[in-house]
C-alpha positions in Angstrom: 119.3 106.5 79.5 116.4 103.7 79.6 115.1 102.5 82.9 115.9 99.4 81.7 117.3 97.6 78.8 117.6 94.3 77.0 120.0 93.9 73.7 119.8 90.5 71.7 117.3 88.7 74.2 118.0 85.0 73.3 115.6 82.6 75.8 114.2 79.2 75.5 111.5 77.0 77.9 111.3 73.1 77.2 113.4 73.3 74.4 110.6 76.5 72.4 112.7 79.5 71.8 111.2 82.5 72.9 112.7 85.1 72.0 115.4 85.4 68.9 117.5 87.9 70.0 114.8 91.0 70.6 116.0 94.3 72.0 113.0 96.7 74.9 114.1 99.7 76.2 111.7 101.4 78.5 111.5 105.3 79.3 110.8 106.9 81.9 107.4 107.7 82.6 106.2 105.2 79.5 103.4 103.0 80.2 102.9 100.1 77.4 101.2 97.6 76.7 102.7 94.1 75.9 100.5 92.1 73.5 101.3 88.2 71.7 100.0 84.9 70.8 98.9 82.7 74.1 102.2 81.1 74.4 104.8 83.8 72.8 106.3 84.4 76.0 105.0 87.5 77.6 104.9 86.5 81.6 107.8 84.9 80.9 109.2 88.7 79.6 107.7 90.3 82.5 109.7 88.0 85.0 113.2 88.7 82.3 112.5 92.2 83.1 111.5 91.6 86.4 114.8 90.1 87.6 113.3 86.6 88.6 114.7 85.1 85.2 117.8 84.8 83.6 117.8 84.8 79.7 120.5 82.2 78.3 121.4 85.0 76.6 121.4 88.9 76.3 122.0 92.4 78.3 120.0 93.7 80.5 120.7 96.8 81.8 119.1 98.9 84.2 119.4 102.6 85.5 121.5 103.0 89.2 119.4 102.0 91.6 116.0 101.1 89.5 113.2 100.1 91.4 110.9 97.2 90.4 107.4 95.9 91.3 105.0 93.4 90.1 101.3 91.6 90.4 101.3 87.7 89.4 99.3 87.0 87.3 98.6 84.2 89.8 98.1 85.0 93.3 100.5 83.1 95.7 99.1 80.8 97.8 101.8 81.8 101.1 100.2 84.8 101.7 98.3 85.4 104.9 97.9 88.1 107.0 95.2 91.4 107.1 94.7 93.4 104.0 96.5 96.5 105.5 99.8 94.6 107.0 99.6 93.4 103.9 99.7 96.4 101.7 101.6 98.4 104.1 103.7 95.9 103.9 105.5 97.2 100.4 105.6 100.8 101.0 109.2 102.1 101.4 110.0 103.5 105.1 108.8 107.2 105.6 106.0 107.4 103.8 102.7 108.1 105.4 99.5 106.8 106.5 97.1 108.5 104.4 98.6 107.3 101.3 98.2 103.5 102.9 94.2 105.0 104.0 93.3 106.6 100.0 95.0 103.6 98.4 93.3 101.2 100.3 90.1 103.3 99.8 90.7 103.7 96.4 89.7 99.7 95.5 87.3 99.8 98.8 89.0 97.6 100.1 88.8 96.4 104.3 92.0 96.9 106.1 91.0 94.6 108.9 89.4 91.7 107.0 91.7 89.1 106.4 93.7 88.1 103.1 92.3 84.2 103.1 88.7 85.3 103.2 88.7 86.9 100.4 87.3 86.0 97.1 89.1 85.9 93.5 88.5 89.5 92.7 89.0 91.4 96.4 92.3 89.4 96.2 92.7 90.7 92.8 92.8 93.5 95.0 94.8 93.4 97.7 97.8 92.3 95.7 97.4 95.7 92.7 97.4 97.4 96.3 100.9 96.2 97.5 102.2 96.7 94.3 101.4 99.7 93.8 102.0 100.5 97.5 105.9 100.2 96.6 105.7 103.2 94.0 108.0 101.5 92.1 109.8 103.1 89.0 109.0 100.9 87.1 105.6 98.9 87.6 104.8 95.6 85.7 101.3 94.1 85.6 100.4 90.2 84.4 96.6 90.9 83.6 96.2 93.1 86.0 92.0 93.0 85.2 91.2 89.6 85.1 88.4 89.1 88.2 88.6 92.4 88.4 84.9 94.4 88.1 84.9 97.6 85.9 84.5 99.4 89.1 87.5 98.2 89.8 89.1 98.6 87.0 88.0 102.5 86.2 89.9 102.6 89.4 93.2 101.3 88.2 93.2 102.9 84.8 92.9 106.0 87.1 95.6 105.3 89.3 98.3 104.4 86.6 97.5 107.3 84.5 98.7 109.2 87.3 101.6 106.7 88.6 104.5 109.2 88.1 107.2 105.9 86.8 107.4 104.0 83.6 104.5 101.1 83.3 104.3 97.5 81.6 101.3 95.4 81.5 100.1 92.5 79.8 96.0 92.5 79.2 93.2 91.0 77.3 91.0 93.8 77.9 91.4 96.5 74.6 89.0 99.4 76.8 92.4 99.5 79.6 94.5 99.1 76.7 93.2 102.1 75.2 93.0 104.3 77.0 96.4 103.7 79.2 98.1 102.6 77.1 100.8 105.0 75.3 103.1 102.5 73.8 102.3 98.9 72.4 104.4 96.1 71.6 104.2 93.1 69.8 106.1 90.0 70.3 105.7 88.2 67.7 108.1 85.1 66.5 110.5 85.9 68.9 111.4 89.7 68.6 109.6 92.5 69.7 108.4 95.5 67.1 108.0 98.7 68.7 104.3 100.9 68.2 104.1 103.7 69.3 100.8 105.6 69.3 97.2 103.3 71.7 95.6 100.9 70.4 94.1 101.3 68.2 96.7 102.8 65.7 98.5 99.6 67.0 95.9 98.0 64.4 96.0 99.9 61.5 100.0 99.5 61.5 100.5 96.1 62.6 98.1 95.3 59.7 100.2 97.2 57.0 103.1 95.9 58.2 101.5 92.5 58.2 100.5 93.0 53.7 103.3 94.2 53.7 105.6 90.9 55.3 102.4 88.8 52.8 104.0 90.4 49.5 107.6 90.5 50.1 106.8 86.6 51.3 105.6 86.0 47.9 108.0 87.7 46.2 110.8 86.2 47.7 109.3 82.8 47.4 108.2 82.9 43.4 112.1 84.2 42.6 112.7 80.7 45.3 110.7 79.1 42.3 112.5 80.8 39.7 116.2 79.2 41.2 114.8 75.4 42.1 113.3 74.6 37.7 117.1 75.7 36.8 118.9 73.7 39.2 116.1 71.0 38.3 117.7 71.3 34.7 120.8 69.9 35.7 122.4 69.6 32.7 122.1 73.2 31.5 123.4 73.9 35.4 126.6 72.3 35.0 127.3 73.9 32.0 127.5 76.6 32.6 129.0 76.1 36.0 127.1 79.3 37.3 128.4 78.5 40.8 127.5 82.3 42.1 123.7 81.7 41.0 124.3 77.7 42.3 125.1 79.1 46.7 122.7 82.3 45.9 120.6 78.8 45.8 121.9 77.6 48.3 121.1 81.0 50.2 118.0 80.9 49.0 117.5 77.6 50.2 118.7 78.2 54.4 116.3 81.8 54.5 113.6 80.5 53.5 114.5 77.4 56.1 114.7 79.2 59.1 111.3 81.9 57.9 109.9 82.0 60.9 105.8 82.0 59.6 103.4 84.5 61.1 100.7 82.0 63.8 97.4 82.0 62.4 94.3 82.3 63.6 92.6 79.4 65.4 88.7 78.2 63.4 86.7 78.4 66.4 83.3 76.5 65.7 80.7 75.5 67.4 78.4 72.6 66.8 74.4 73.5 67.3 72.3 71.3 68.9 68.7 70.4 68.9 66.3 74.0 69.1 65.1 73.3 72.3 61.9 75.0 72.7 60.8 79.1 72.5 61.5 79.3 76.4 64.7 78.6 78.0 63.5 80.1 81.6 60.8 82.6 83.7 61.5 83.0 87.0 58.9 84.7 89.2 59.7 86.1 92.8 62.9 84.4 92.9 64.2 85.0 96.1 67.7 83.8 98.0 69.5 85.2 100.9 72.3 84.0 103.2 72.1 85.0 106.8 72.3 88.7 106.6 73.0 89.0 103.0 70.3 89.4 100.9 71.2 87.9 96.8 67.7 88.3 95.4 64.6 89.2 96.2 61.4 88.5 94.2 63.4 88.3 90.1 61.0 88.2 87.5 62.9 87.3 84.7 62.0 85.8 81.6 64.5 84.5 79.0 64.2 83.4 75.5 65.7 81.6 72.4 68.5 83.1 71.7 68.9 86.0 74.3 71.8 87.0 75.2 71.9 87.9 78.8 74.9 89.3 80.6 75.2 89.2 84.6 77.1 92.8 85.7 77.9 93.9 88.9 80.6 93.8 91.4 82.1 91.1 93.4 80.6 89.3 95.9 77.5 90.6 94.9 75.9 87.3 94.2 76.8 87.0 90.4 77.2 83.4 90.4 75.0 82.4 93.2 72.5 83.8 90.7 73.4 81.7 88.2 73.3 78.7 90.2 69.4 79.0 90.9 68.8 79.5 87.4 70.7 77.2 85.6 69.2 74.1 88.9 72.4 73.9 90.9 70.8 75.7 93.9 67.7 75.7 94.9 65.3 79.0 95.9 63.9 80.2 99.2 60.6 81.3 97.5 59.2 82.1 94.3 60.0 79.3 91.6 62.2 79.3 88.2 60.6 77.7 85.2 62.7 75.7 82.8 62.4 75.2 78.8 63.2 71.5 77.4 66.1 70.2 75.4 68.7 72.0 77.0 72.0 71.1 75.0 74.3 73.1 78.5 77.9 73.4 78.2 78.9 75.1 80.9 82.9 77.4 80.6 84.3 78.8 84.0 87.9 80.0 83.9 88.6 79.0 88.1 87.6 75.7 88.2 88.8 74.7 84.1 87.2 71.1 83.1 91.1 70.1 82.7 93.3 67.3 84.3 96.4 68.9 84.8 98.2 65.8 84.6 96.7 64.4 81.2 98.0 65.9 77.2 95.7 68.3 76.1 94.6 65.2 73.2 93.4 63.4 76.3 91.5 66.0 78.1 90.1 66.4 75.4 89.3 62.8 73.3 89.3 60.6 76.4 91.4 57.1 75.8 90.7 57.5 71.6 92.3 59.7 69.1 89.0 61.0 67.8 86.4 63.7 68.8 83.4 63.4 67.1 82.0 67.0 65.9 78.9 68.0 63.9 77.9 63.8 63.8 82.0 63.7 61.9 84.5 62.0 63.4 88.1 64.0 63.9 91.6 63.6 64.4 92.3 64.6 67.6 95.6 66.6 66.6 93.5 68.2 63.5 91.1 69.3 65.5 93.5 71.1 68.1 95.5 72.3 65.3 92.8 74.5 64.9 92.9 75.5 68.0 96.8 76.6 67.6 97.9 73.8 69.5 101.0 71.7 67.5 101.4 67.9 67.7 104.4 68.3 70.9 101.6 71.2 72.6 99.0 68.2 72.1 101.0 65.5 73.1 101.7 67.7 76.3 101.0 67.7 80.0 98.4 70.4 80.5 99.9 71.7 83.5 102.7 72.9 81.6 100.1 75.2 79.2 99.7 78.6 80.6 96.8 80.4 81.3 95.9 81.9 78.3 96.8 79.0 76.4 94.6 76.3 79.3 91.3 78.7 78.6 91.8 77.3 74.8 92.0 73.8 75.6 88.9 74.6 77.5 87.3 76.2 74.8 87.8 73.2 72.5 86.8 70.6 74.9 83.2 72.8 75.2 82.5 73.7 71.7 83.4 69.9 70.1 79.5 68.9 71.8 76.4 70.0 70.8 75.0 73.2 72.9 72.0 75.1 72.9 73.3 77.0 75.9 76.0 78.6 77.1 77.0 79.6 79.9 80.5 82.0 80.2 82.1 82.5 83.2 84.8 85.3 82.8 85.8 83.7 79.1 87.7 86.3 77.8 90.4 85.7 80.8 93.9 85.3 79.3 93.3 84.9 76.1 94.7 87.1 73.1 93.5 89.4 71.9 92.8 87.4 68.4 91.3 84.6 70.0 88.8 86.7 71.7 87.5 88.5 68.4 87.3 85.4 67.3 85.6 84.1 70.0 82.9 86.9 69.5 82.2 86.5 66.1 81.9 82.6 67.2 79.4 83.6 69.6 77.6 86.4 66.7 76.7 83.8 64.4 75.7 80.8 68.1 72.5 80.8 67.5 71.5 79.1 70.7 71.3 80.8 74.2 74.2 82.5 76.0 74.3 83.4 80.2 77.6 86.2 80.7 79.8 86.8 83.2 82.1 89.1 82.6 84.3 92.8 83.2 85.1 93.0 79.6 83.5 96.5 79.0 84.4 95.8 75.0 83.0 92.4 75.5 80.1 93.1 76.7 79.0 95.8 74.2 79.9 93.1 71.3 78.2 90.1 72.7 75.6 91.1 74.8 72.2 91.6 74.1 70.2 92.6 77.1 71.9 92.3 81.2 70.7 91.7 84.8 72.6 95.1 86.2 73.4 94.5 90.7 71.3 97.4 92.0 71.6 97.2 95.7 71.9 93.7 98.5 68.8 91.7 96.4 67.9 94.1 93.9 68.0 93.7 89.7 67.8 95.7 86.9 67.1 94.4 83.7 68.8 96.5 81.2 69.3 96.7 77.2 72.0 96.5 76.1 73.7 98.9 74.1 71.5 101.7 76.7 72.8 104.7 77.6 74.5 104.3 80.6 74.5 100.1 80.7 78.2 99.3 81.2 78.5 102.4 83.7 79.8 101.1 86.9 78.4 100.5 90.2 79.7 100.8 93.3 83.2 98.2 93.8 80.8 96.1 96.4 77.9 95.6 97.6 76.2 99.4 99.5 74.8 98.5 103.5 74.0 101.4 104.9 70.3 102.0 104.2 70.3 105.7 104.6 72.6 105.7 101.9 69.9 103.7 99.2 67.2 105.6 100.6 69.2 108.7 99.7 67.2 111.0 97.1 68.5 111.9 93.7 69.2 115.1 93.6 66.1 115.1 90.6 64.3 114.5 93.1 65.5 116.4 96.5 64.7 120.0 94.4 63.2 122.4 95.1 64.2 122.1 99.0 62.5 124.6 101.3 64.0 125.3 105.1 63.1 122.7 107.9 62.8 123.2 111.4 66.5 123.2 113.0 68.3 124.1 109.9 69.2 128.9 109.6 68.2 129.9 106.5 71.7 130.1 105.7 71.8 126.4 105.9 68.6 125.5 104.0 69.5 127.5 101.0 73.1 125.5 101.1 70.4 122.0 101.3 68.5 123.8 98.5 71.7 124.2 96.8 73.8 121.6 96.6 72.1 119.1 94.6 72.2 121.5 91.4 75.8 121.8 93.0 76.8 117.8 92.7 74.5 118.0 88.8 77.4 119.9 87.5 80.4 118.4 89.2 79.0 115.0 87.9 78.6 117.1 84.2 81.9 118.0 84.3 83.2 115.0 85.6 81.4 113.1 82.8 83.2 115.7 80.3 86.8 115.8 81.1 86.7 111.5 81.7 85.4 112.0 78.0 88.5 114.2 77.5 90.8 112.0 79.4 89.9 108.9 77.5 90.4 110.3 73.4 93.9 108.9 72.2 95.2 113.1 71.1 94.8 113.5 75.3 98.4 112.3 75.9 100.0 114.4 72.6 98.6 117.5 74.5 101.2 119.4 76.6 102.2 117.9 79.7 100.4 120.7 81.5 98.2 120.6 80.0 97.8 117.1 80.9 98.7 117.4 84.8 96.1 120.5 85.3 93.6 118.0 83.7 94.9 115.4 85.6 94.2 117.1 88.8 91.2 118.6 87.9 89.6 115.2 88.0 90.6 114.0 91.2 89.7 117.1 92.5 86.1 117.1 91.1 86.1 112.9 93.0 86.9 115.3 95.9 84.7 118.0 95.7 81.5 115.9 94.9 82.5 113.1 97.9 82.3 116.6 100.4 79.5 117.7 99.0 77.5 114.3 99.4 78.7 113.8 103.0 77.3 117.6 103.9 73.9 116.5 102.3 73.8 113.5 104.5 74.6 116.3 107.3 73.2 118.7 106.2 69.7 115.7 105.7 69.4 114.1 109.5 70.0 118.2 111.0 67.1 118.9 109.0 
């Protein structure tokens, strides 16, 4: 028996039919990625599976004793207390304390921190830890990578790969989807289609099915057109009294009427503003700090027209503050920022969308008018919003009734209606469906202006950015070329503070070593050998990580999978122990 199943699921919200006879079965140990367009009903389905909503029609069955834990898409406003207490509250009775400590350590959470004082990214980590602490048979995750940096996303990936229960998740992160999912569920026009295997295999099969569907529909429409032509001849139809053919035509008309067409792609277009000067930004010795917390120290940076600069670093490292310094929203404490001429600036901030929730989508884009000027030409607002996949009824409905992804799509529509030559995007990929995300990538590839980008989406960064400022420690930022080896490798989840760790020599610089005063001969030899051991362990770790990330890994025998995962965990512990021992011997010497 499946862990949980739905048969003949039908459900509508606000007159919109989201599920039309959908079937779903979740087996033990599966990791299922749920995909679908914004507004298709993905979050609603997660709530139906979790039992938070009751379906209009359909049978919901679950295995006796099944436990379910969920990660909500939005942070609950009434959640207060210390981090450790909040996470511990979800643990089953009798679980050892070390499990809690291990979970908090994996996501680098301060047990004594007050939840209300944390950043959006840290709050997401706490909510993830709470959901995982429940050790439920079925784990439901709604956009789990939102507001998480690369290091935290990779920690989550590892946790999901080790998770013993079933996982049902919605995500826009294609790299996460590719590595974690063992099956894809596609929600399309009220039905669920299952695709065993990883994300790349799903894309191949979906394209084949869409091509077959289009061919079938074309053949059907050809037959319908022939029958319509026959009936219009009238006299011949009455003379032959072929009522069977007439009934067939009626049936064909009804079938065509009930056909739910596949939703098209959004049509994203960006109005290019007048070109500005060659120089967009130049900093010299830029410095800024909060009390006891340096943000940037001595930064020299030049951004020219057409550059696509990404800011990469863990939550709380100062990306937003640095962005404010570059844009002139915050004055530097030292150094200078020179800004170019003829800026036509557009900014997208996922945490502060420039939308009035009580006004309609049409009013948000067009104001008091019913039209919008695009590239010097007036367009009706409904026509423009249709390019972004908003129906007339959606365009006239209050923004607060839209899904998270639809709100993001509307914010993009509002932003892109203005001529721009400098575009600032802060986490633009959150909650976007994958088709719209890919279209946004294509749009940015054609954009002739300059792009400043904050994102933790690895594939998006790889496809869009040309260079990056990467956080390298408190106040320090390194400029790297996109595509350079290791440019998207994870950094620490939180800004490192111990000065001794910051100045610790690399394995390469630490060799060779000689016996120091205070060390025994054996300890000196051990210290000399440690850098090489750490290098070997890290090389093994990289090789194993590549093997775990390959799609064919999950088709290997379960015993082989388990051994590889166990070795990955053991390597991590060995590296930590070796680094700790190295520091211990260094201090003694």
